[in-house]
N, CA, C and O atoms as a CHARMM CRD file, in Angstrom:
* protein
*
  328
    1    1 UNK  N    142.98900 214.42400 128.90200 PROA 1      0.00000
    2    1 UNK  CA   142.68200 214.39400 127.48100 PROA 1      0.00000
    3    1 UNK  C    143.81400 213.68400 126.76100 PROA 1      0.00000
    4    1 UNK  O    144.98000 213.79400 127.14000 PROA 1      0.00000
    5    2 UNK  N    143.45600 212.96500 125.73500 PROA 2      0.00000
    6    2 UNK  CA   144.40800 212.19900 124.94100 PROA 2      0.00000
    7    2 UNK  C    144.37500 212.72400 123.51700 PROA 2      0.00000
    8    2 UNK  O    143.31400 212.80100 122.89800 PROA 2      0.00000
    9    3 UNK  N    145.53200 213.08100 123.00500 PROA 3      0.00000
   10    3 UNK  CA   145.63800 213.50500 121.60700 PROA 3      0.00000
   11    3 UNK  C    146.39000 212.43200 120.84300 PROA 3      0.00000
   12    3 UNK  O    147.45400 211.98100 121.26700 PROA 3      0.00000
   13    4 UNK  N    145.83500 212.03000 119.72300 PROA 4      0.00000
   14    4 UNK  CA   146.43900 210.97400 118.91500 PROA 4      0.00000
   15    4 UNK  C    146.68400 211.51100 117.51200 PROA 4      0.00000
   16    4 UNK  O    145.79900 212.09400 116.88500 PROA 4      0.00000
   17    5 UNK  N    147.89400 211.30100 117.04000 PROA 5      0.00000
   18    5 UNK  CA   148.22300 211.66600 115.66400 PROA 5      0.00000
   19    5 UNK  C    148.07200 210.42200 114.79600 PROA 5      0.00000
   20    5 UNK  O    148.62000 209.36300 115.10100 PROA 5      0.00000
   21    6 UNK  N    147.33100 210.56800 113.72800 PROA 6      0.00000
   22    6 UNK  CA   147.10000 209.45500 112.81600 PROA 6      0.00000
   23    6 UNK  C    147.52700 209.84200 111.40800 PROA 6      0.00000
   24    6 UNK  O    147.46100 211.01300 111.03700 PROA 6      0.00000
   25    7 UNK  N    147.96100 208.87300 110.63300 PROA 7      0.00000
   26    7 UNK  CA   148.22600 209.14800 109.22400 PROA 7      0.00000
   27    7 UNK  C    146.93500 209.60400 108.55000 PROA 7      0.00000
   28    7 UNK  O    145.84200 209.20400 108.95200 PROA 7      0.00000
   29    8 UNK  N    147.06400 210.42500 107.54500 PROA 8      0.00000
   30    8 UNK  CA   145.89100 210.99200 106.86800 PROA 8      0.00000
   31    8 UNK  C    144.91200 209.92600 106.39100 PROA 8      0.00000
   32    8 UNK  O    143.69900 210.08500 106.53000 PROA 8      0.00000
   33    9 UNK  N    145.43400 208.84500 105.83200 PROA 9      0.00000
   34    9 UNK  CA   144.54300 207.80500 105.30100 PROA 9      0.00000
   35    9 UNK  C    143.74600 207.12300 106.42100 PROA 9      0.00000
   36    9 UNK  O    142.58100 206.77700 106.22500 PROA 9      0.00000
   37   10 UNK  N    144.35600 206.92900 107.57700 PROA 10     0.00000
   38   10 UNK  CA   143.65700 206.31500 108.69300 PROA 10     0.00000
   39   10 UNK  C    142.64100 207.28000 109.29500 PROA 10     0.00000
   40   10 UNK  O    141.54500 206.87000 109.67700 PROA 10     0.00000
   41   11 UNK  N    142.99200 208.53600 109.38100 PROA 11     0.00000
   42   11 UNK  CA   142.05800 209.54000 109.88400 PROA 11     0.00000
   43   11 UNK  C    140.82800 209.63000 108.97200 PROA 11     0.00000
   44   11 UNK  O    139.69700 209.72900 109.44900 PROA 11     0.00000
   45   12 UNK  N    141.06300 209.59400 107.66800 PROA 12     0.00000
   46   12 UNK  CA   139.95200 209.63900 106.71400 PROA 12     0.00000
   47   12 UNK  C    139.06200 208.41400 106.86100 PROA 12     0.00000
   48   12 UNK  O    137.83700 208.52700 106.80500 PROA 12     0.00000
   49   13 UNK  N    139.66400 207.24900 107.04800 PROA 13     0.00000
   50   13 UNK  CA   138.90400 206.02000 107.21900 PROA 13     0.00000
   51   13 UNK  C    138.04300 206.09400 108.48200 PROA 13     0.00000
   52   13 UNK  O    136.86400 205.74300 108.44300 PROA 13     0.00000
   53   14 UNK  N    138.60800 206.53900 109.58100 PROA 14     0.00000
   54   14 UNK  CA   137.85800 206.64700 110.83900 PROA 14     0.00000
   55   14 UNK  C    136.72800 207.65800 110.69300 PROA 14     0.00000
   56   14 UNK  O    135.61400 207.41200 111.15700 PROA 14     0.00000
   57   15 UNK  N    136.99300 208.76300 110.07200 PROA 15     0.00000
   58   15 UNK  CA   135.95500 209.77900 109.86100 PROA 15     0.00000
   59   15 UNK  C    134.82400 209.22400 109.01900 PROA 15     0.00000
   60   15 UNK  O    133.65200 209.44500 109.32300 PROA 15     0.00000
   61   16 UNK  N    135.16800 208.50600 107.96100 PROA 16     0.00000
   62   16 UNK  CA   134.15800 207.90000 107.09400 PROA 16     0.00000
   63   16 UNK  C    133.32500 206.87200 107.86000 PROA 16     0.00000
   64   16 UNK  O    132.09900 206.86500 107.75200 PROA 16     0.00000
   65   17 UNK  N    133.98100 206.00700 108.63000 PROA 17     0.00000
   66   17 UNK  CA   133.25900 204.99900 109.39600 PROA 17     0.00000
   67   17 UNK  C    132.36400 205.63800 110.44800 PROA 17     0.00000
   68   17 UNK  O    131.25500 205.16500 110.69600 PROA 17     0.00000
   69   18 UNK  N    132.84500 206.71800 111.06900 PROA 18     0.00000
   70   18 UNK  CA   132.04600 207.41900 112.07400 PROA 18     0.00000
   71   18 UNK  C    130.77500 207.97500 111.44500 PROA 18     0.00000
   72   18 UNK  O    129.69100 207.85200 112.01500 PROA 18     0.00000
   73   19 UNK  N    130.90500 208.58000 110.28000 PROA 19     0.00000
   74   19 UNK  CA   129.73800 209.13300 109.57900 PROA 19     0.00000
   75   19 UNK  C    128.76200 208.03300 109.19900 PROA 19     0.00000
   76   19 UNK  O    127.55400 208.18100 109.38000 PROA 19     0.00000
   77   20 UNK  N    129.28300 206.92400 108.67100 PROA 20     0.00000
   78   20 UNK  CA   128.43100 205.81000 108.25900 PROA 20     0.00000
   79   20 UNK  C    127.70300 205.18700 109.45000 PROA 20     0.00000
   80   20 UNK  O    126.58500 204.68900 109.31400 PROA 20     0.00000
   81   21 UNK  N    128.34700 205.22100 110.61200 PROA 21     0.00000
   82   21 UNK  CA   127.73600 204.64400 111.80700 PROA 21     0.00000
   83   21 UNK  C    126.80600 205.62600 112.51500 PROA 21     0.00000
   84   21 UNK  O    126.16100 205.27800 113.50400 PROA 21     0.00000
   85   22 UNK  N    126.74200 206.85600 112.00300 PROA 22     0.00000
   86   22 UNK  CA   125.81500 207.83300 112.56400 PROA 22     0.00000
   87   22 UNK  C    126.35500 208.64000 113.73000 PROA 22     0.00000
   88   22 UNK  O    125.57800 209.22300 114.48500 PROA 22     0.00000
   89   23 UNK  N    127.65500 208.68400 113.89200 PROA 23     0.00000
   90   23 UNK  CA   128.25000 209.47000 114.96900 PROA 23     0.00000
   91   23 UNK  C    128.49800 210.89700 114.50500 PROA 23     0.00000
   92   23 UNK  O    128.78400 211.14600 113.33400 PROA 23     0.00000
   93   24 UNK  N    128.38300 211.83100 115.44900 PROA 24     0.00000
   94   24 UNK  CA   128.60100 213.23900 115.11200 PROA 24     0.00000
   95   24 UNK  C    130.06700 213.54000 114.83500 PROA 24     0.00000
   96   24 UNK  O    130.39100 214.37000 113.98600 PROA 24     0.00000
   97   25 UNK  N    130.94600 212.86100 115.55800 PROA 25     0.00000
   98   25 UNK  CA   132.37900 213.11500 115.39200 PROA 25     0.00000
   99   25 UNK  C    133.14900 211.80100 115.39700 PROA 25     0.00000
  100   25 UNK  O    132.65700 210.77000 115.85600 PROA 25     0.00000
  101   26 UNK  N    134.36300 211.86800 114.87800 PROA 26     0.00000
  102   26 UNK  CA   135.24200 210.70200 114.92000 PROA 26     0.00000
  103   26 UNK  C    135.59300 210.36900 116.36600 PROA 26     0.00000
  104   26 UNK  O    135.77100 209.19900 116.70600 PROA 26     0.00000
  105   27 UNK  N    135.69400 211.37800 117.21100 PROA 27     0.00000
  106   27 UNK  CA   135.99200 211.15400 118.62100 PROA 27     0.00000
  107   27 UNK  C    134.87600 210.34500 119.27700 PROA 27     0.00000
  108   27 UNK  O    135.14600 209.40500 120.02400 PROA 27     0.00000
  109   28 UNK  N    133.62600 210.70500 119.00100 PROA 28     0.00000
  110   28 UNK  CA   132.49500 209.94600 119.55700 PROA 28     0.00000
  111   28 UNK  C    132.55200 208.48600 119.10500 PROA 28     0.00000
  112   28 UNK  O    132.27800 207.56900 119.88000 PROA 28     0.00000
  113   29 UNK  N    132.90900 208.29400 117.85800 PROA 29     0.00000
  114   29 UNK  CA   133.01200 206.94200 117.30200 PROA 29     0.00000
  115   29 UNK  C    134.11600 206.15200 118.00400 PROA 29     0.00000
  116   29 UNK  O    133.91600 204.99400 118.37300 PROA 29     0.00000
  117   30 UNK  N    135.26600 206.77100 118.18500 PROA 30     0.00000
  118   30 UNK  CA   136.38300 206.08600 118.84200 PROA 30     0.00000
  119   30 UNK  C    136.05400 205.77200 120.29900 PROA 30     0.00000
  120   30 UNK  O    136.40900 204.70300 120.79400 PROA 30     0.00000
  121   31 UNK  N    135.38400 206.68700 120.98500 PROA 31     0.00000
  122   31 UNK  CA   134.96500 206.41700 122.36400 PROA 31     0.00000
  123   31 UNK  C    134.03200 205.20900 122.38600 PROA 31     0.00000
  124   31 UNK  O    134.16400 204.32800 123.23600 PROA 31     0.00000
  125   32 UNK  N    133.09600 205.17300 121.45400 PROA 32     0.00000
  126   32 UNK  CA   132.17500 204.04400 121.34800 PROA 32     0.00000
  127   32 UNK  C    132.95000 202.73200 121.14600 PROA 32     0.00000
  128   32 UNK  O    132.64500 201.73100 121.79500 PROA 32     0.00000
  129   33 UNK  N    133.93100 202.73200 120.26800 PROA 33     0.00000
  130   33 UNK  CA   134.70900 201.52500 120.00900 PROA 33     0.00000
  131   33 UNK  C    135.47600 201.07300 121.24500 PROA 33     0.00000
  132   33 UNK  O    135.54500 199.88000 121.54000 PROA 33     0.00000
  133   34 UNK  N    136.04800 202.03100 121.96200 PROA 34     0.00000
  134   34 UNK  CA   136.80100 201.69300 123.17500 PROA 34     0.00000
  135   34 UNK  C    135.86400 201.11000 124.23200 PROA 34     0.00000
  136   34 UNK  O    136.21500 200.13800 124.90100 PROA 34     0.00000
  137   35 UNK  N    134.68600 201.69000 124.38500 PROA 35     0.00000
  138   35 UNK  CA   133.71900 201.17700 125.35700 PROA 35     0.00000
  139   35 UNK  C    133.23600 199.78400 124.97400 PROA 35     0.00000
  140   35 UNK  O    133.05800 198.92600 125.84000 PROA 35     0.00000
  141   36 UNK  N    133.02200 199.55500 123.67800 PROA 36     0.00000
  142   36 UNK  CA   132.63200 198.21500 123.20800 PROA 36     0.00000
  143   36 UNK  C    133.72600 197.19600 123.51000 PROA 36     0.00000
  144   36 UNK  O    133.44300 196.07000 123.91900 PROA 36     0.00000
  145   37 UNK  N    134.96900 197.60000 123.30700 PROA 37     0.00000
  146   37 UNK  CA   136.09500 196.70600 123.59100 PROA 37     0.00000
  147   37 UNK  C    136.17000 196.41600 125.08800 PROA 37     0.00000
  148   37 UNK  O    136.45000 195.28800 125.49400 PROA 37     0.00000
  149   38 UNK  N    135.92200 197.42000 125.89100 PROA 38     0.00000
  150   38 UNK  CA   135.91500 197.24600 127.33800 PROA 38     0.00000
  151   38 UNK  C    134.82700 196.24100 127.73700 PROA 38     0.00000
  152   38 UNK  O    135.07200 195.36100 128.56200 PROA 38     0.00000
  153   39 UNK  N    133.64200 196.36800 127.16300 PROA 39     0.00000
  154   39 UNK  CA   132.55700 195.42500 127.43100 PROA 39     0.00000
  155   39 UNK  C    132.92500 194.01600 126.98100 PROA 39     0.00000
  156   39 UNK  O    132.63900 193.03900 127.67400 PROA 39     0.00000
  157   40 UNK  N    133.55700 193.91700 125.82000 PROA 40     0.00000
  158   40 UNK  CA   133.95100 192.60600 125.29000 PROA 40     0.00000
  159   40 UNK  C    134.95700 191.92800 126.21300 PROA 40     0.00000
  160   40 UNK  O    134.85800 190.72900 126.47700 PROA 40     0.00000
  161   41 UNK  N    135.92500 192.70100 126.70000 PROA 41     0.00000
  162   41 UNK  CA   136.93000 192.13900 127.60000 PROA 41     0.00000
  163   41 UNK  C    136.31200 191.70500 128.92400 PROA 41     0.00000
  164   41 UNK  O    136.69700 190.67600 129.48000 PROA 41     0.00000
  165   42 UNK  N    135.35900 192.48100 129.43200 PROA 42     0.00000
  166   42 UNK  CA   134.67600 192.10600 130.67300 PROA 42     0.00000
  167   42 UNK  C    133.87600 190.83100 130.47600 PROA 42     0.00000
  168   42 UNK  O    133.87500 189.95800 131.34400 PROA 42     0.00000
  169   43 UNK  N    133.19600 190.71500 129.34000 PROA 43     0.00000
  170   43 UNK  CA   132.42000 189.51100 129.03800 PROA 43     0.00000
  171   43 UNK  C    133.33900 188.30700 128.88800 PROA 43     0.00000
  172   43 UNK  O    133.01400 187.21200 129.34700 PROA 43     0.00000
  173   44 UNK  N    134.47700 188.50400 128.25300 PROA 44     0.00000
  174   44 UNK  CA   135.44200 187.42700 128.08600 PROA 44     0.00000
  175   44 UNK  C    135.95800 186.96000 129.44400 PROA 44     0.00000
  176   44 UNK  O    136.07900 185.75800 129.67900 PROA 44     0.00000
  177   45 UNK  N    136.26000 187.89600 130.33400 PROA 45     0.00000
  178   45 UNK  CA   136.73600 187.53900 131.67000 PROA 45     0.00000
  179   45 UNK  C    135.66400 186.77000 132.43500 PROA 45     0.00000
  180   45 UNK  O    135.97600 185.82100 133.15400 PROA 45     0.00000
  181   46 UNK  N    134.41300 187.16900 132.28600 PROA 46     0.00000
  182   46 UNK  CA   133.30500 186.48900 132.95400 PROA 46     0.00000
  183   46 UNK  C    133.17500 185.05400 132.43900 PROA 46     0.00000
  184   46 UNK  O    133.00000 184.12300 133.22400 PROA 46     0.00000
  185   47 UNK  N    133.26200 184.88100 131.12200 PROA 47     0.00000
  186   47 UNK  CA   133.16400 183.55000 130.52600 PROA 47     0.00000
  187   47 UNK  C    134.32800 182.67200 130.99000 PROA 47     0.00000
  188   47 UNK  O    134.13500 181.50100 131.31600 PROA 47     0.00000
  189   48 UNK  N    135.52900 183.23900 131.01800 PROA 48     0.00000
  190   48 UNK  CA   136.69100 182.46800 131.46700 PROA 48     0.00000
  191   48 UNK  C    136.53500 182.04300 132.91900 PROA 48     0.00000
  192   48 UNK  O    136.88800 180.91900 133.27500 PROA 48     0.00000
  193   49 UNK  N    136.00500 182.93800 133.77100 PROA 49     0.00000
  194   49 UNK  CA   135.78300 182.59800 135.17200 PROA 49     0.00000
  195   49 UNK  C    134.76000 181.47700 135.29500 PROA 49     0.00000
  196   49 UNK  O    134.93400 180.56800 136.10700 PROA 49     0.00000
  197   50 UNK  N    133.69300 181.53100 134.49600 PROA 50     0.00000
  198   50 UNK  CA   132.68600 180.46700 134.52100 PROA 50     0.00000
  199   50 UNK  C    133.25600 179.13900 134.03000 PROA 50     0.00000
  200   50 UNK  O    132.92000 178.07900 134.55800 PROA 50     0.00000
  201   51 UNK  N    134.11300 179.20200 133.02100 PROA 51     0.00000
  202   51 UNK  CA   134.73500 177.96500 132.52600 PROA 51     0.00000
  203   51 UNK  C    135.62800 177.34400 133.59600 PROA 51     0.00000
  204   51 UNK  O    135.60400 176.13000 133.80300 PROA 51     0.00000
  205   52 UNK  N    136.40200 178.16300 134.26300 PROA 52     0.00000
  206   52 UNK  CA   137.26700 177.66100 135.33800 PROA 52     0.00000
  207   52 UNK  C    136.42000 177.08800 136.46400 PROA 52     0.00000
  208   52 UNK  O    136.73100 176.02500 137.00200 PROA 52     0.00000
  209   53 UNK  N    135.34000 177.79600 136.82300 PROA 53     0.00000
  210   53 UNK  CA   134.42800 177.30100 137.85800 PROA 53     0.00000
  211   53 UNK  C    133.88200 175.93600 137.46200 PROA 53     0.00000
  212   53 UNK  O    133.80300 175.02800 138.29000 PROA 53     0.00000
  213   54 UNK  N    133.51000 175.79400 136.20300 PROA 54     0.00000
  214   54 UNK  CA   133.00000 174.52000 135.71800 PROA 54     0.00000
  215   54 UNK  C    134.04200 173.42200 135.77900 PROA 54     0.00000
  216   54 UNK  O    133.74200 172.29400 136.17000 PROA 54     0.00000
  217   55 UNK  N    135.26100 173.74700 135.39500 PROA 55     0.00000
  218   55 UNK  CA   136.32900 172.75100 135.42300 PROA 55     0.00000
  219   55 UNK  C    136.63800 172.29200 136.84300 PROA 55     0.00000
  220   55 UNK  O    137.03000 171.14500 137.06100 PROA 55     0.00000
  221   56 UNK  N    136.46100 173.18700 137.80000 PROA 56     0.00000
  222   56 UNK  CA   136.78700 172.87300 139.18700 PROA 56     0.00000
  223   56 UNK  C    135.56900 172.41500 139.98800 PROA 56     0.00000
  224   56 UNK  O    135.65700 172.26500 141.20700 PROA 56     0.00000
  225   57 UNK  N    134.42900 172.18900 139.31900 PROA 57     0.00000
  226   57 UNK  CA   133.18400 171.93000 140.02900 PROA 57     0.00000
  227   57 UNK  C    132.97800 170.47800 140.45900 PROA 57     0.00000
  228   57 UNK  O    132.03300 170.18700 141.19400 PROA 57     0.00000
  229   58 UNK  N    133.81200 169.59100 140.03300 PROA 58     0.00000
  230   58 UNK  CA   133.61800 168.20300 140.44800 PROA 58     0.00000
  231   58 UNK  C    134.22400 167.23800 139.45800 PROA 58     0.00000
  232   58 UNK  O    135.03300 167.60100 138.60400 PROA 58     0.00000
  233   59 UNK  N    133.81000 166.01600 139.60000 PROA 59     0.00000
  234   59 UNK  CA   134.32300 164.96200 138.73500 PROA 59     0.00000
  235   59 UNK  C    133.87400 165.18800 137.29600 PROA 59     0.00000
  236   59 UNK  O    132.72500 165.56300 137.06000 PROA 59     0.00000
  237   60 UNK  N    134.75100 164.96700 136.34700 PROA 60     0.00000
  238   60 UNK  CA   134.36300 165.14600 134.93800 PROA 60     0.00000
  239   60 UNK  C    133.40000 164.04500 134.49600 PROA 60     0.00000
  240   60 UNK  O    133.39500 162.94200 135.04200 PROA 60     0.00000
  241   61 UNK  N    132.59900 164.37100 133.50900 PROA 61     0.00000
  242   61 UNK  CA   131.70300 163.39500 132.91200 PROA 61     0.00000
  243   61 UNK  C    132.01200 163.31700 131.42200 PROA 61     0.00000
  244   61 UNK  O    132.53700 164.26400 130.83500 PROA 61     0.00000
  245   62 UNK  N    131.68500 162.19600 130.82700 PROA 62     0.00000
  246   62 UNK  CA   131.86300 162.05500 129.39000 PROA 62     0.00000
  247   62 UNK  C    130.56300 162.47200 128.71000 PROA 62     0.00000
  248   62 UNK  O    129.50900 161.87900 128.94300 PROA 62     0.00000
  249   63 UNK  N    130.65000 163.49200 127.87500 PROA 63     0.00000
  250   63 UNK  CA   129.46300 164.00400 127.18300 PROA 63     0.00000
  251   63 UNK  C    129.27900 163.23100 125.87300 PROA 63     0.00000
  252   63 UNK  O    129.70400 163.66800 124.80400 PROA 63     0.00000
  253   64 UNK  N    128.64600 162.09100 125.99200 PROA 64     0.00000
  254   64 UNK  CA   128.39200 161.23400 124.83000 PROA 64     0.00000
  255   64 UNK  C    127.14000 161.72100 124.10500 PROA 64     0.00000
  256   64 UNK  O    126.45100 162.62700 124.57200 PROA 64     0.00000
  257   65 UNK  N    126.86100 161.11500 122.97300 PROA 65     0.00000
  258   65 UNK  CA   125.62400 161.43700 122.24600 PROA 65     0.00000
  259   65 UNK  C    124.40300 161.17000 123.12800 PROA 65     0.00000
  260   65 UNK  O    123.44400 161.94200 123.12700 PROA 65     0.00000
  261   66 UNK  N    124.44900 160.07900 123.87200 PROA 66     0.00000
  262   66 UNK  CA   123.33800 159.73500 124.76000 PROA 66     0.00000
  263   66 UNK  C    123.18000 160.79400 125.85100 PROA 66     0.00000
  264   66 UNK  O    122.06000 161.18300 126.18300 PROA 66     0.00000
  265   67 UNK  N    124.28400 161.25300 126.40100 PROA 67     0.00000
  266   67 UNK  CA   124.23200 162.29400 127.44600 PROA 67     0.00000
  267   67 UNK  C    123.58200 163.55900 126.89600 PROA 67     0.00000
  268   67 UNK  O    122.72600 164.15300 127.55100 PROA 67     0.00000
  269   68 UNK  N    123.98800 163.97500 125.68400 PROA 68     0.00000
  270   68 UNK  CA   123.41300 165.18300 125.08400 PROA 68     0.00000
  271   68 UNK  C    121.91700 164.99700 124.79900 PROA 68     0.00000
  272   68 UNK  O    121.12900 165.92600 124.97900 PROA 68     0.00000
  273   69 UNK  N    121.53800 163.82000 124.36400 PROA 69     0.00000
  274   69 UNK  CA   120.11700 163.55600 124.10300 PROA 69     0.00000
  275   69 UNK  C    119.31600 163.64600 125.39400 PROA 69     0.00000
  276   69 UNK  O    118.23500 164.23400 125.40500 PROA 69     0.00000
  277   70 UNK  N    119.82100 163.08000 126.47200 PROA 70     0.00000
  278   70 UNK  CA   119.14000 163.16100 127.76200 PROA 70     0.00000
  279   70 UNK  C    119.06100 164.61200 128.23300 PROA 70     0.00000
  280   70 UNK  O    118.03600 165.04300 128.76100 PROA 70     0.00000
  281   71 UNK  N    120.14300 165.36300 128.04000 PROA 71     0.00000
  282   71 UNK  CA   120.15800 166.78400 128.41800 PROA 71     0.00000
  283   71 UNK  C    119.10200 167.54200 127.62100 PROA 71     0.00000
  284   71 UNK  O    118.37700 168.37100 128.17000 PROA 71     0.00000
  285   72 UNK  N    119.01900 167.25700 126.33400 PROA 72     0.00000
  286   72 UNK  CA   118.03300 167.91100 125.47000 PROA 72     0.00000
  287   72 UNK  C    116.61500 167.60300 125.93500 PROA 72     0.00000
  288   72 UNK  O    115.77700 168.49900 126.03400 PROA 72     0.00000
  289   73 UNK  N    116.35400 166.33500 126.21900 PROA 73     0.00000
  290   73 UNK  CA   115.02000 165.93300 126.67500 PROA 73     0.00000
  291   73 UNK  C    114.66900 166.58700 128.01700 PROA 73     0.00000
  292   73 UNK  O    113.52800 167.00000 128.22500 PROA 73     0.00000
  293   74 UNK  N    115.62500 166.68100 128.90400 PROA 74     0.00000
  294   74 UNK  CA   115.40300 167.32800 130.20300 PROA 74     0.00000
  295   74 UNK  C    115.05500 168.79200 130.01500 PROA 74     0.00000
  296   74 UNK  O    114.13000 169.30200 130.64700 PROA 74     0.00000
  297   75 UNK  N    115.79300 169.46900 129.14800 PROA 75     0.00000
  298   75 UNK  CA   115.51400 170.89500 128.90600 PROA 75     0.00000
  299   75 UNK  C    114.15500 171.10500 128.23900 PROA 75     0.00000
  300   75 UNK  O    113.43100 172.04300 128.57100 PROA 75     0.00000
  301   76 UNK  N    113.81600 170.23100 127.30300 PROA 76     0.00000
  302   76 UNK  CA   112.51000 170.33100 126.62900 PROA 76     0.00000
  303   76 UNK  C    111.39400 170.14600 127.65600 PROA 76     0.00000
  304   76 UNK  O    110.37900 170.84100 127.61200 PROA 76     0.00000
  305   77 UNK  N    111.58900 169.20600 128.58100 PROA 77     0.00000
  306   77 UNK  CA   110.56300 168.94500 129.59600 PROA 77     0.00000
  307   77 UNK  C    110.36900 170.15100 130.51700 PROA 77     0.00000
  308   77 UNK  O    109.30800 170.29400 131.12300 PROA 77     0.00000
  309   78 UNK  N    111.37200 171.01300 130.62800 PROA 78     0.00000
  310   78 UNK  CA   111.27700 172.18700 131.48800 PROA 78     0.00000
  311   78 UNK  C    110.61000 173.37200 130.80800 PROA 78     0.00000
  312   78 UNK  O    110.29400 174.36600 131.46200 PROA 78     0.00000
  313   79 UNK  N    110.39500 173.27500 129.50100 PROA 79     0.00000
  314   79 UNK  CA   109.75300 174.37600 128.78800 PROA 79     0.00000
  315   79 UNK  C    108.29900 174.50500 129.21100 PROA 79     0.00000
  316   79 UNK  O    107.61900 173.50000 129.42000 PROA 79     0.00000
  317   80 UNK  N    107.81700 175.74700 129.33800 PROA 80     0.00000
  318   80 UNK  CA   106.40300 175.91000 129.71100 PROA 80     0.00000
  319   80 UNK  C    105.51100 175.42300 128.57500 PROA 80     0.00000
  320   80 UNK  O    105.81600 175.60300 127.39600 PROA 80     0.00000
  321   81 UNK  N    104.42400 174.81600 128.95700 PROA 81     0.00000
  322   81 UNK  CA   103.44800 174.35600 127.96500 PROA 81     0.00000
  323   81 UNK  C    102.34500 175.37500 127.85200 PROA 81     0.00000
  324   81 UNK  O    102.02100 176.07100 128.81400 PROA 81     0.00000
  325   82 UNK  N    101.77600 175.45800 126.67900 PROA 82     0.00000
  326   82 UNK  CA   100.71800 176.45900 126.44600 PROA 82     0.00000
  327   82 UNK  C     99.36400 175.88900 126.73400 PROA 82     0.00000
  328   82 UNK  O     98.35800 176.58400 126.59400 PROA 82     0.00000
């Protein structure tokens, strides 16, 4: 268990935010925030790994306006038709 001492004004702010967000207690709210931060950090690590993978995936290309237009047309062609 972790006990945290907070200044009165900060405790009041957290309690108010917890109530506004629909949490039963400030503790539930803080747990939610910590879990959200944990998810955000995991997502950030995943994105960074994908960026590194992309950088190491081969020869670089120049993404010109023409390249983006061709990419757009290719993606549009892959969309299912009704």
